C-alpha angles and dihedrals in degrees: 000000000000126000091251092062092045094051093044091053093044089055091050094243126142121210093264093052092048090046091054093049093047097035090239124131111256090232089058090053088053092050092050093049092049092050095242091116136035110208125228113256094254091053093048090049090054090050091049092050092048089053093046090241111169098185131076108307089226088067088069088071094056121111117252132188114266 
């Protein structure tokens, strides 16, 4: 699992809700979380902002223990 998924779940958001907050299609959130897609930096920044992430947005793509 990547940090993005972990934080999204911890905040009680589903992919649709996060997509609405970040103006990213929910299917794209799913593709990012599954590793099938690497987002462009502006997209990743919008996702980070929507999650309230204060660190480097690239850290959202790092693997974390489940």
